[in-house]
C-alpha positions as CSV (number, residue, x, y, z in Angstrom):
1,M,-11.3,86.2,52.9
2,P,-12.9,84.0,50.3
3,S,-14.5,80.9,51.8
4,R,-12.4,78.6,49.5
5,L,-9.2,80.1,50.8
6,L,-10.4,79.8,54.4
7,L,-11.3,76.1,53.8
8,M,-7.8,75.5,52.3
9,L,-6.2,77.2,55.3
10,C,-8.3,75.0,57.7
11,I,-7.2,71.9,55.8
12,V,-3.6,72.8,56.1
13,A,-3.9,73.8,59.7
14,T,-5.7,70.6,60.7
15,G,-4.0,68.2,58.4
16,A,-7.4,67.1,57.1
17,V,-7.5,65.5,53.7
18,A,-10.3,65.7,51.2
19,D,-12.5,62.6,50.8
20,P,-11.3,60.3,48.0
21,L,-13.2,60.5,44.7
22,S,-16.2,58.2,44.4
23,D,-16.1,55.2,42.2
24,A,-18.6,56.9,39.9
25,R,-16.4,60.0,39.6
26,T,-13.3,58.0,38.9
27,A,-15.2,56.1,36.1
28,E,-16.2,59.5,34.6
29,L,-12.6,60.7,34.8
30,R,-11.3,57.4,33.2
31,N,-13.8,57.9,30.4
32,L,-12.7,61.6,30.0
33,V,-9.0,60.5,29.8
34,H,-9.7,57.9,27.1
35,Q,-12.2,60.0,25.1
36,D,-11.3,63.7,25.5
37,C,-7.6,63.4,26.1
38,G,-7.4,60.5,23.7
39,S,-8.8,62.7,20.9
40,C,-5.4,64.4,20.8
41,H,-3.1,62.0,22.6
42,G,-4.3,58.9,20.7
43,M,-7.1,56.6,21.7
44,R,-4.6,54.3,23.4
45,L,-2.7,57.4,24.7
46,N,0.3,56.4,22.6
47,G,0.6,59.8,21.1
48,G,-1.0,61.7,18.3
49,L,-1.3,65.5,18.0
50,G,-0.2,65.5,21.6
51,P,2.6,63.4,23.1
52,A,2.1,59.9,24.5
53,L,0.5,59.7,28.0
54,T,1.5,56.1,28.9
55,P,3.2,55.4,32.2
56,E,6.4,54.7,30.3
57,A,6.2,58.1,28.5
58,L,5.5,59.9,31.8
59,Q,8.2,58.1,33.7
60,G,10.5,60.7,35.2
61,K,8.0,63.5,34.7
62,N,7.4,65.5,37.8
63,R,3.9,65.0,39.2
64,D,3.5,68.7,40.0
65,F,4.5,69.6,36.4
66,L,1.8,67.3,35.1
67,V,-0.8,68.7,37.4
68,I,0.0,72.2,36.4
69,T,0.0,71.2,32.7
70,I,-3.5,69.8,32.9
71,R,-4.8,72.6,35.0
72,E,-3.3,75.5,33.1
73,G,-2.8,74.0,29.6
74,R,0.2,74.6,27.4
75,P,0.2,78.1,25.9
76,G,1.1,78.1,22.2
77,T,-0.1,74.5,21.8
78,P,-3.5,72.9,21.3
79,M,-3.4,71.7,25.0
80,P,-6.2,73.7,26.7
81,P,-6.5,74.5,30.4
82,W,-8.9,72.1,32.2
83,K,-9.2,74.1,35.4
84,T,-12.7,75.4,34.5
85,L,-14.0,71.8,34.1
86,L,-12.0,69.8,36.6
87,G,-11.2,70.3,40.3
88,E,-7.8,69.8,41.8
89,A,-8.7,66.4,43.1
90,D,-9.8,65.4,39.6
91,I,-6.6,66.6,38.0
92,E,-4.5,64.8,40.6
93,W,-6.4,61.6,40.1
94,I,-5.8,61.8,36.4
95,V,-2.1,62.3,36.8
96,D,-1.9,59.4,39.2
97,Y,-4.0,57.2,36.9
98,L,-1.7,58.1,33.9
99,K,1.5,57.5,35.8
100,T,0.6,54.2,37.6
101,S,-2.0,52.5,35.5
102,E,-2.2,50.4,32.5
103,V,-4.2,52.9,30.5
104,A,-5.6,50.5,28.0
105,P,-9.3,51.4,27.3
């Protein structure tokens, strides 16, 4: 059994939760959102090549759908999968940031 799968099973079995992301990591992710995501979704995330990513635009969007979209990308569109560059905790933080934050740079 791969060690990652074993770790995930242990977390589920014990109810343990991963440590929160560090302040430095969240700053990196915030920058990624505004620079990398902003290059397609607009520098203010109000839309561009890709749709708007403001809290208002994402209101009513399922959190799991957004996590999967970032992780796997959107086939047939310019939206790439980010799973090779971001961990699950990173992706979940980004979704929460986009849905709950004033995303002004």
